[in-house]
Backbone as CSV, one residue per row, in Angstrom:
resi,resn,N_x,N_y,N_z,CA_x,CA_y,CA_z,C_x,C_y,C_z
1,UNK,24.253,-9.257,17.443,23.685,-8.113,18.136,24.790,-7.081,18.350
2,UNK,24.441,-5.826,18.201,25.390,-4.732,18.386,25.412,-4.302,19.853
3,UNK,26.407,-3.525,20.239,26.563,-3.117,21.633,25.401,-2.263,22.143
4,UNK,24.683,-1.595,21.243,23.551,-0.767,21.675,22.247,-1.559,21.744
5,UNK,22.327,-2.888,21.612,21.134,-3.721,21.697,20.423,-3.895,20.370
6,UNK,20.961,-3.278,19.324,20.324,-3.419,18.021,20.826,-4.687,17.343
7,UNK,20.189,-5.026,16.227,20.543,-6.217,15.458,20.269,-5.930,13.999
8,UNK,20.502,-6.891,13.154,20.170,-6.694,11.747,18.775,-7.229,11.477
9,UNK,18.199,-6.789,10.401,16.878,-7.254,9.993,16.881,-8.771,9.804
10,UNK,17.987,-9.327,9.337,18.089,-10.778,9.133,18.019,-11.549,10.447
11,UNK,18.291,-10.887,11.578,18.268,-11.545,12.890,16.874,-11.617,13.502
12,UNK,15.925,-10.835,12.996,14.570,-10.848,13.552,13.901,-12.190,13.293
13,UNK,13.127,-12.638,14.261,12.360,-13.871,14.112,10.987,-13.552,13.519
14,UNK,10.358,-14.539,12.931,9.019,-14.365,12.359,8.081,-13.799,13.418
15,UNK,7.337,-12.764,13.051,6.375,-12.126,13.949,6.925,-10.959,14.741
16,UNK,8.246,-10.809,14.810,8.822,-9.705,15.568,8.718,-8.394,14.802
17,UNK,8.601,-7.318,15.561,8.517,-5.971,15.000,9.743,-5.188,15.445
18,UNK,10.192,-4.266,14.596,11.387,-3.476,14.916,11.318,-2.123,14.233
19,UNK,12.179,-1.221,14.685,12.330,0.102,14.086,13.678,0.142,13.377
20,UNK,13.687,0.638,12.154,14.935,0.741,11.398,15.789,1.861,11.965
21,UNK,17.052,1.533,12.244,17.992,2.526,12.754,18.866,3.082,11.642
22,UNK,19.392,2.200,10.798,20.276,2.656,9.726,20.406,1.598,8.643
23,UNK,20.911,2.036,7.500,21.189,1.156,6.370,22.677,1.250,6.085
24,UNK,23.326,0.112,5.852,24.747,0.099,5.518,24.890,-0.379,4.083
25,UNK,25.577,0.379,3.269,25.786,-0.005,1.882,26.062,1.206,1.022
26,UNK,26.149,0.955,-0.272,26.413,2.024,-1.221,25.178,2.851,-1.514
27,UNK,25.373,3.898,-2.309,24.274,4.807,-2.644,23.144,4.090,-3.373
28,UNK,23.488,3.180,-4.273,22.462,2.445,-5.014,21.594,1.601,-4.097
29,UNK,22.229,0.851,-3.192,21.493,0.005,-2.258,20.601,0.846,-1.355
30,UNK,21.159,1.889,-0.768,20.392,2.735,0.149,19.233,3.402,-0.582
31,UNK,19.458,3.860,-1.807,18.386,4.480,-2.593,17.257,3.512,-2.901
32,UNK,17.607,2.274,-3.290,16.581,1.266,-3.583,15.781,0.922,-2.341
33,UNK,16.481,0.755,-1.225,15.794,0.406,0.020,14.892,1.550,0.481
34,UNK,15.355,2.776,0.346,14.537,3.931,0.726,13.288,4.015,-0.144
35,UNK,13.423,3.715,-1.425,12.273,3.748,-2.329,11.226,2.705,-1.933
36,UNK,11.670,1.623,-1.306,10.746,0.581,-0.846,10.151,0.890,0.525
37,UNK,10.648,1.946,1.186,10.124,2.329,2.495,11.027,1.995,3.660
38,UNK,12.206,1.443,3.396,13.155,1.106,4.449,13.990,2.338,4.774
39,UNK,13.464,3.195,5.633,14.146,4.419,6.036,14.254,4.449,7.558
40,UNK,15.279,5.097,8.098,15.406,5.176,9.557,14.131,5.728,10.193
41,UNK,13.684,5.049,11.247,12.459,5.428,11.945,11.247,4.631,11.503
42,UNK,11.317,3.966,10.352,10.194,3.157,9.877,10.062,1.897,10.717
43,UNK,8.835,1.445,10.883,8.557,0.212,11.609,8.394,-0.921,10.608
44,UNK,9.010,-2.049,10.915,8.912,-3.229,10.055,8.477,-4.425,10.898
45,UNK,7.851,-5.394,10.252,7.487,-6.647,10.910,7.998,-7.793,10.055
46,UNK,8.675,-8.736,10.702,9.177,-9.911,10.000,8.012,-10.877,9.785
47,UNK,7.686,-11.101,8.529,6.585,-11.995,8.189,7.062,-13.444,8.058
48,UNK,8.274,-13.628,7.523,8.832,-14.970,7.395,10.350,-14.924,7.413
49,UNK,10.915,-15.694,8.325,12.359,-15.852,8.395,12.621,-17.304,8.782
50,UNK,12.876,-18.123,7.788,13.058,-19.551,8.028,14.482,-19.905,8.439
51,UNK,15.372,-18.926,8.481,16.750,-19.179,8.873,17.699,-19.335,7.700
52,UNK,17.143,-19.535,6.509,17.960,-19.579,5.298,17.122,-19.057,4.145
53,UNK,17.790,-18.569,3.123,17.060,-18.012,1.985,16.505,-16.639,2.287
54,UNK,15.632,-16.150,1.401,15.104,-14.793,1.568,14.168,-14.666,2.772
55,UNK,14.016,-13.429,3.221,13.069,-13.113,4.286,11.938,-12.291,3.675
56,UNK,10.782,-12.330,4.312,9.652,-11.506,3.875,9.331,-10.548,5.008
57,UNK,9.346,-9.263,4.689,9.186,-8.198,5.669,8.005,-7.329,5.277
58,UNK,7.235,-6.891,6.257,6.141,-5.955,6.015,6.610,-4.560,6.411
59,UNK,6.512,-3.634,5.460,6.860,-2.235,5.703,5.857,-1.382,4.928
60,UNK,5.307,-0.375,5.580,4.309,0.503,4.962,3.155,-0.299,4.338
61,UNK,2.655,-1.302,5.066,1.527,-2.137,4.629,1.804,-2.907,3.348
62,UNK,3.073,-3.161,3.057,3.463,-3.930,1.874,4.437,-5.020,2.302
63,UNK,4.247,-6.224,1.785,5.184,-7.307,2.071,6.250,-7.350,0.976
64,UNK,7.509,-7.365,1.405,8.637,-7.315,0.479,9.585,-8.457,0.803
65,UNK,10.005,-9.181,-0.236,11.009,-10.236,-0.069,12.389,-9.621,-0.254
66,UNK,13.270,-9.898,0.683,14.653,-9.420,0.618,15.588,-10.599,0.745
67,UNK,16.688,-10.544,0.031,17.726,-11.539,0.231,18.306,-11.392,1.619
68,UNK,18.796,-12.491,2.166,19.366,-12.469,3.512,20.544,-11.490,3.590
69,UNK,21.334,-11.386,2.528,22.453,-10.444,2.507,21.974,-9.001,2.577
70,UNK,20.898,-8.689,1.864,20.332,-7.340,1.934,19.814,-7.058,3.339
71,UNK,19.094,-8.012,3.902,18.525,-7.831,5.246,19.624,-7.642,6.290
72,UNK,20.781,-8.226,6.057,21.895,-8.098,7.004,22.503,-6.700,6.993
73,UNK,22.167,-5.879,6.000,22.680,-4.510,5.926,21.712,-3.476,6.495
74,UNK,20.622,-3.951,7.102,19.632,-3.059,7.711,19.705,-3.247,9.219
75,UNK,20.144,-2.217,9.934,20.246,-2.277,11.389,18.916,-1.851,11.999
76,UNK,18.401,-2.672,12.924,17.094,-2.409,13.534,17.184,-2.524,15.046
77,UNK,16.174,-1.988,15.707,16.015,-2.129,17.143,14.682,-2.831,17.363
78,UNK,14.737,-4.034,17.908,13.520,-4.824,18.118,12.591,-4.128,19.102
79,UNK,11.285,-4.233,18.835,10.284,-3.659,19.717,10.265,-4.441,21.029
80,UNK,9.892,-3.775,22.096,9.784,-4.418,23.383,8.501,-5.245,23.414
81,UNK,8.605,-6.492,23.829,7.436,-7.369,23.895,6.553,-7.009,25.079
82,UNK,5.411,-7.681,25.167,4.463,-7.423,26.236,5.079,-7.717,27.615
83,UNK,6.076,-8.596,27.669,6.708,-8.956,28.935,7.781,-7.959,29.332
84,UNK,8.047,-6.983,28.463,8.993,-5.934,28.803,10.424,-6.194,28.393
85,UNK,10.657,-7.240,27.604,12.020,-7.530,27.150,12.024,-7.673,25.654
86,UNK,13.059,-7.116,25.024,13.187,-7.259,23.585,13.629,-8.679,23.273
87,UNK,13.086,-9.204,22.175,13.402,-10.571,21.739,13.145,-11.490,22.842
């Protein structure tokens, strides 16, 4: 977790929703991710994160499998749950 309360996409648990804050990487990586809909301000939902291997994320009504390394380069802010606390 970062000092501003954000985390990486790889840190989200199955079922959690978050807003993308930033992407870290080269121009090729950022361009590919943007083409898939991973842009700052977009909302994503973690569909499957088993703790190892790829994760499956829903963005723009599409489910996308990402490698854990790719997901670790996407900084997100988890949505606040019904109880009023993130995560």
